[in-house]
C-alpha atoms as an extended CHARMM CRD file, in Angstrom:
* protein
*
        76  EXT
         1         1  MET       CA             10.9250000000       -4.3570000000      -14.7590000000  PROA      1               0.0000000000
         2         2  VAL       CA             12.8700000000       -2.1070000000      -12.3780000000  PROA      2               0.0000000000
         3         3  ILE       CA             14.2180000000       -2.8960000000       -8.9060000000  PROA      3               0.0000000000
         4         4  VAL       CA             14.8840000000       -0.1430000000       -6.3400000000  PROA      4               0.0000000000
         5         5  LYS       CA             15.6250000000       -0.1650000000       -2.6090000000  PROA      5               0.0000000000
         6         6  VAL       CA             13.0840000000        1.4990000000       -0.3240000000  PROA      6               0.0000000000
         7         7  ARG       CA             13.1040000000        2.2720000000        3.3830000000  PROA      7               0.0000000000
         8         8  LEU       CA              9.7630000000        2.0460000000        5.2090000000  PROA      8               0.0000000000
         9         9  ASN       CA             10.7150000000        2.6590000000        8.8310000000  PROA      9               0.0000000000
        10        10  SER       CA              7.4720000000        4.1120000000       10.2220000000  PROA      10              0.0000000000
        11        11  ILE       CA              3.7510000000        3.3900000000       10.1710000000  PROA      11              0.0000000000
        12        12  ASP       CA              3.0040000000        6.7210000000        8.4750000000  PROA      12              0.0000000000
        13        13  LYS       CA              5.5890000000        6.0300000000        5.7960000000  PROA      13              0.0000000000
        14        14  VAL       CA              4.0740000000        2.5920000000        5.0620000000  PROA      14              0.0000000000
        15        15  GLN       CA              0.5760000000        4.0680000000        4.7760000000  PROA      15              0.0000000000
        16        16  SER       CA              1.6410000000        6.8620000000        2.4190000000  PROA      16              0.0000000000
        17        17  PHE       CA              3.7750000000        4.3830000000        0.3950000000  PROA      17              0.0000000000
        18        18  VAL       CA              0.7690000000        2.1020000000       -0.1980000000  PROA      18              0.0000000000
        19        19  ARG       CA             -1.4260000000        5.1180000000       -1.0150000000  PROA      19              0.0000000000
        20        20  ASP       CA              1.1090000000        6.3550000000       -3.5740000000  PROA      20              0.0000000000
        21        21  LEU       CA              1.4400000000        2.9230000000       -5.2040000000  PROA      21              0.0000000000
        22        22  ALA       CA             -2.3510000000        2.5500000000       -5.4160000000  PROA      22              0.0000000000
        23        23  LYS       CA             -2.3970000000        5.4540000000       -7.8940000000  PROA      23              0.0000000000
        24        24  PHE       CA             -0.7010000000        3.2380000000      -10.4790000000  PROA      24              0.0000000000
        25        25  ASP       CA             -2.1480000000        0.2140000000      -12.2920000000  PROA      25              0.0000000000
        26        26  SER       CA              1.2160000000       -1.5870000000      -12.3470000000  PROA      26              0.0000000000
        27        27  ASP       CA              2.1310000000       -4.4770000000      -10.0700000000  PROA      27              0.0000000000
        28        28  PHE       CA              4.6970000000       -4.0420000000       -7.3080000000  PROA      28              0.0000000000
        29        29  ASP       CA              6.4080000000       -6.6280000000       -5.0890000000  PROA      29              0.0000000000
        30        30  LEU       CA              8.5240000000       -6.1130000000       -1.9920000000  PROA      30              0.0000000000
        31        31  ILE       CA             11.3190000000       -8.6320000000       -1.5420000000  PROA      31              0.0000000000
        32        32  SER       CA             12.9940000000       -9.1700000000        1.8210000000  PROA      32              0.0000000000
        33        33  GLY       CA             15.2030000000      -12.2420000000        2.0100000000  PROA      33              0.0000000000
        34        34  ARG       CA             13.1550000000      -15.1810000000        0.7840000000  PROA      34              0.0000000000
        35        35  TYR       CA              9.8170000000      -13.4010000000        1.2570000000  PROA      35              0.0000000000
        36        36  THR       CA              7.9810000000      -11.6830000000       -1.5920000000  PROA      36              0.0000000000
        37        37  ILE       CA              4.7710000000       -9.7910000000       -0.8800000000  PROA      37              0.0000000000
        38        38  ASP       CA              2.4280000000       -7.4820000000       -2.7760000000  PROA      38              0.0000000000
        39        39  ALA       CA              3.6710000000       -3.9360000000       -2.1630000000  PROA      39              0.0000000000
        40        40  LYS       CA              0.0770000000       -2.6250000000       -2.1520000000  PROA      40              0.0000000000
        41        41  SER       CA             -0.7480000000       -4.7510000000        0.9130000000  PROA      41              0.0000000000
        42        42  ILE       CA             -0.3130000000       -2.9130000000        4.2080000000  PROA      42              0.0000000000
        43        43  MET       CA             -0.6570000000       -6.1370000000        6.2060000000  PROA      43              0.0000000000
        44        44  GLY       CA              1.9350000000       -7.8270000000        4.0010000000  PROA      44              0.0000000000
        45        45  ILE       CA              4.4040000000       -4.9800000000        4.4580000000  PROA      45              0.0000000000
        46        46  PHE       CA              4.1080000000       -5.1760000000        8.2370000000  PROA      46              0.0000000000
        47        47  SER       CA              5.0630000000       -8.8730000000        8.0730000000  PROA      47              0.0000000000
        48        48  LEU       CA              8.5260000000       -7.8680000000        6.7730000000  PROA      48              0.0000000000
        49        49  ASP       CA             11.5860000000       -6.6630000000        8.6650000000  PROA      49              0.0000000000
        50        50  LEU       CA             11.2870000000       -2.9010000000        8.1930000000  PROA      50              0.0000000000
        51        51  SER       CA             14.5000000000       -2.0360000000       10.0340000000  PROA      51              0.0000000000
        52        52  LYS       CA             16.5480000000       -2.2750000000        6.8260000000  PROA      52              0.0000000000
        53        53  PRO       CA             16.0070000000       -1.3400000000        3.1660000000  PROA      53              0.0000000000
        54        54  ILE       CA             13.7600000000       -3.6170000000        1.1000000000  PROA      54              0.0000000000
        55        55  ASP       CA             13.8840000000       -4.3260000000       -2.6370000000  PROA      55              0.0000000000
        56        56  LEU       CA             10.8640000000       -3.0360000000       -4.5620000000  PROA      56              0.0000000000
        57        57  LYS       CA             10.2520000000       -4.7410000000       -7.8960000000  PROA      57              0.0000000000
        58        58  ILE       CA              8.2390000000       -2.5650000000      -10.2980000000  PROA      58              0.0000000000
        59        59  TYR       CA              6.4820000000       -4.4100000000      -13.1180000000  PROA      59              0.0000000000
        60        60  ALA       CA              5.8150000000       -1.4780000000      -15.4330000000  PROA      60              0.0000000000
        61        61  GLU       CA              6.3450000000       -1.0110000000      -19.1360000000  PROA      61              0.0000000000
        62        62  GLU       CA              5.2790000000        2.6150000000      -19.1560000000  PROA      62              0.0000000000
        63        63  ASN       CA              5.0110000000        5.3990000000      -16.5600000000  PROA      63              0.0000000000
        64        64  VAL       CA              8.2880000000        4.2170000000      -14.9770000000  PROA      64              0.0000000000
        65        65  ASP       CA              9.5320000000        7.8070000000      -14.6540000000  PROA      65              0.0000000000
        66        66  GLN       CA              6.2890000000        8.8890000000      -12.9250000000  PROA      66              0.0000000000
        67        67  ILE       CA              6.4630000000        5.9120000000      -10.5740000000  PROA      67              0.0000000000
        68        68  CYS       CA             10.0980000000        6.6050000000       -9.6670000000  PROA      68              0.0000000000
        69        69  GLU       CA              9.2560000000       10.2590000000       -9.0520000000  PROA      69              0.0000000000
        70        70  ALA       CA              6.4090000000        9.2810000000       -6.6910000000  PROA      70              0.0000000000
        71        71  LEU       CA              8.7510000000        6.8960000000       -4.8450000000  PROA      71              0.0000000000
        72        72  LYS       CA             11.5130000000        9.4620000000       -4.1590000000  PROA      72              0.0000000000
        73        73  PRO       CA             10.5660000000        9.9520000000       -0.4670000000  PROA      73              0.0000000000
        74        74  TYR       CA             10.9400000000        6.2060000000        0.1400000000  PROA      74              0.0000000000
        75        75  LEU       CA             14.1640000000        5.4380000000       -1.7390000000  PROA      75              0.0000000000
        76        76  ALA       CA             17.0340000000        4.2060000000        0.4100000000  PROA      76              0.0000000000
């Protein structure tokens, strides 16, 4: 498991973030304060405070390097 900080401060960025995560079979959670939501859920993401960086928990045993590479545009 890996935890990184991401910044999703626009609607377009949220849409492309979810699209990029959907390419992977791994599970992803976004954690903001006491809320944890599925990072592949656009509606869930919009329920969070997007004005500040959010922790992304990546549950992957393999392909971690590929996932991190795909997430570069979103890293805070």
